[in-house]
N, C-alpha and C positions, 0 to 999 in steps of 0.2 A: 373516430369513425362515425359517420352520420348513419343512424339506423334507418333513415328514410330514403337512402340512396344505395340500395344493395347492388352487388355485382350481378348482372343478368344471368351469368352462368351458374351462380349459386342459389338461384331462386327456384324453389320447389313448386311445381304446378299441380293444380287440382286433378288434372287428367292422369297424373302419374301416381297419386296417392289415394284418391277416392275410388275404391274398387267398384262401387255401384254408382253409376252416373245419375241415377234417379234419386239418390239419397245424399243430401248435403252434409253428411256426417261420416267420420271414419275413426275408429278406435285402434290404437296400437299400444299394447302393453309390452314394455321393454324390460325384461328381467333376465340378465342385466342389460343396462343401456349400453349399446356398442359405441365405439369411437365413431364420431360423425363430424365432418368438417363444418366450419362456419357456413351458415346458410340463412335464407329468408324464405317466406312462402307467400303464395297468392291466396291465402286463407288464414283464419285465426286458429289459435291452438290453445286449448285449456290443458294445463299441465298439473298433474297431481304426483308429487314425489311419494313413492310407496316405501322405499327403503334406502338406506345409505346416505352418503353425502357427496357433494361436488361443488365446484365453482361454476356458476352460470354466468357466461360472458354474453352480454346483450348490449348492442349499440355502443360497444367499446368500453363498457364498465363491467366489473366482476362482482358478483354477489354470492356468498355461500348459501347453499340450499341443503335441506335435510328432510327426513321423513315427516310428512304432514304438511309441508309447504304446498300451497295452491296458488297459481298465478296464470295470467293470460299473456301469451305472446301474440301481439297484433301482427297482421300481415305487413310485409315489407321491412320488418325489423330483423336485422341479422343477429344470430345468436349461436352458441355452441356450449357444450359441457366439457369442463376441464377438471383434472385432478380428481377423477371419480374413484370412490371407495364403496363398492357394493351398491352402486346406484341402480335403483329400479324405479320406473315411472310409468304413468299412464298418460298417453297423449290422446286427447280428443280433438280431432281436427273438425272444424265446422265453418260453414259459409253463412254468416249472420244475415246477409241479404236474402238468400234463397230460403232460409229458415223463417224469415219475416219476423225476426226478434223485435223489431220496432213496434209491432202490434200486440205483443204478449202482455198479459196482466202483470208479469214479473217486474215490469218497469215501475210498478208502484212500490217496490222494495228498495230502500236506500242501499242495501248491501249489493244489489245487482249492479248499480251504477258504480259502486266502489270497485268491485271485482273486475268488471269488464271495461271500465273507462278510466276511472280516477286513479286507481293504483298503478296501472301501466303508465299513465301520463306523469305521475309524480314519483315513480320508482327511483330515479336517480337522486331527486331532491331529498327523499326520505331514506335513502340508502337501503331500500328494500324492507325497512322496518314496518311498513304499512301492509305487508302481504298478509294473506289469510294463512293461519297456522292451525291445523286441525289436531285435536286430541287423538290419542290412539283409538279410543272408542268411536269417535266420529269418522276417523280415517277408515276404519274397518267397515263402517256402515256405507260410506261413500264408495268404497271399493266394490261392495256387493252390487251397487247400482251400476258401476262401470262394467262389471262382469255381465250383468243382465243386458246392458246395452250392446256389449260385444256379441253375445249369443244371438240377439235379434238381428244384428247387422250381418253376421256370418251365416246363420241358418236360413234366413230369408223365407220363413214360413208365411203363408197368406196373412196380410195385415202387418207385416214387419216394418213397413215404413212408418205407419202410424205409431206402432209400439216404440220404435227407435226414437222418433221425435218426442213422444211422450216421456220416455225415460230420460232423454237429454233435458227436457223441461224440468223434470223432477230433480235431476242432478243440479241444474242451475239454481233452482229454488232452494234446495237444501244448502248449497254452498253460500248463497246470498243470505239466507237466514243465519248461517253460522257466523257470518261476519258481524252480526249484531252483538255477539258476545265478545268481540275483539277488545282487548284491554289496553293496547298501546296508545300513547298520545297521538301518534301519527294516524292510526286507524280511526280514532275518535274524530279527528279533524276532517278526514275524508267522509266519514259517515254523516257528519253534519251537512256537508255539501251535497252528499247523496240524498239526504232527506229533503233538501230544497228542490233537487231535480225531481224526486218522486212526488213532491207536493204539486209541481206543475202537471205531472202526468195524471194525478187523481183529482185536481181541483181546477183544471184548465178553463172551465166555464165560469168560474168566479172571478172577481176582481183581484188580480195579483199584481203587486208592485215590486220594484227592485228592492225597496226598503224591507218588505216582508220577507223576501227570499234571503237577503243578506243577514237579517236578524236570525233566521233559522240556522244559518251557517256560522253564527257568531263571528262574522267578518264585516269589515266596512264595505260600503257599496263598491268602492274601487277595487278592493282586494277580491271580493266575491266575483265581480265581473271578469277580472283577470283570470282567476282560477276556472271559472265556468267556461269561458271562451277557449281556454287552453284544452279543456277536456272534450267539450261538445262541438267546438268549431264555429259557434255563433254566440252572440251576446244573449243574456238571459231573456230579455223581453222578445227578441227575435225568435228565440227557441219556443217561447210561449205561443207566439203566433203560428209557428210551424206545427206545434202539437195540436192547436185548435184546428188548423187546416187539415191535418192528418185525420183527426176525429171526424171532421165534416166530410172528408172523402169517403169514409166508411159508411156514413149515413146516406150519402148521395147514391152509393151503389146498392145498399141493402134496404133502403126504404123508399117510399114514394112521396115523402114529405116535401113541402115546398122549400126552395132554396133559402127564402127569407127565414122560415122557421128554423131551418138547420143552422143558419148563421147565428141567430139569437141563442139557440140552445148550446152552441159551442163557444159562447162568450163574446160574440161580436154584436155591437149595438147599432151598427150601420151596415146595411147590405152592400153598399157600393165599396166601402172599405174592405169588407169581407172578400168581395170579388177580386180586388187588387191584391190582397194578401194571398188569396188562393192561387191566382195566376202566377205570382212570384214563387210560391212553394211547389206547385204541381205542374207548372208550365202549360196550364189550360185553365179556362174559365170553369166555374162550377157546372154550367150547362154543358160545356164540351166534355167535361170529365164524366158526367152522368150518361151522356149519349155515346161514349166510347165503347 
């Protein structure tokens, strides 16, 4: 079964599961997890297994899950839980675009890229061995954050949107950091690639070559490019240009600096080339973007 071609009638919609249309987050704690047919969703889902065991079927493959497992189910991937034994889990539904995750500092953490992009992309190849597995102590601490997030979303006291988003950020950072202590060979491989992606996010203004990125990942240029494009959807250097343009877009909106200065500060040595790249990434020239 192709996980990217779900049956429309089995696709869960944001409007049906996000109780607050002004908050791109929704938490469901299922204890026990009920029987639920195979489905996909129009949002991403962060899953934390709290208790018990089950078989998780996703995109036609089955993987055993147990307490402490943490993984992301990307939108449009069909999945369900089978052979459940005392299974309890926390589902954090989220809309990454509305949350604007692309602009969070968390993208400087290799573990973030592994948890949210790399592990889902290589789940079948690694037979789920590259998943995040929390210790009992870490699981209890993460569950406290989930409960805090749930209370904010349910009680809706003044400021709840900011608090809920802040708690989700804290949760994402804590899980991303936890990945750094992962010990399996598969997780180490993904962390190396995640480190290369994070290197782009934090050093975008510097000279970065394919050789540099591939060496950080302990892969050949060809292998690294293949892995990177599978996860990110574009080649490494094209992604570097995209990140530079994204950073430039922030400066265009938030400062009155000249377009040429912004281009140089974001790693472009030629303002005409910057304009061409920016138009390709943002569908507008820098001047048009600033005046929008």
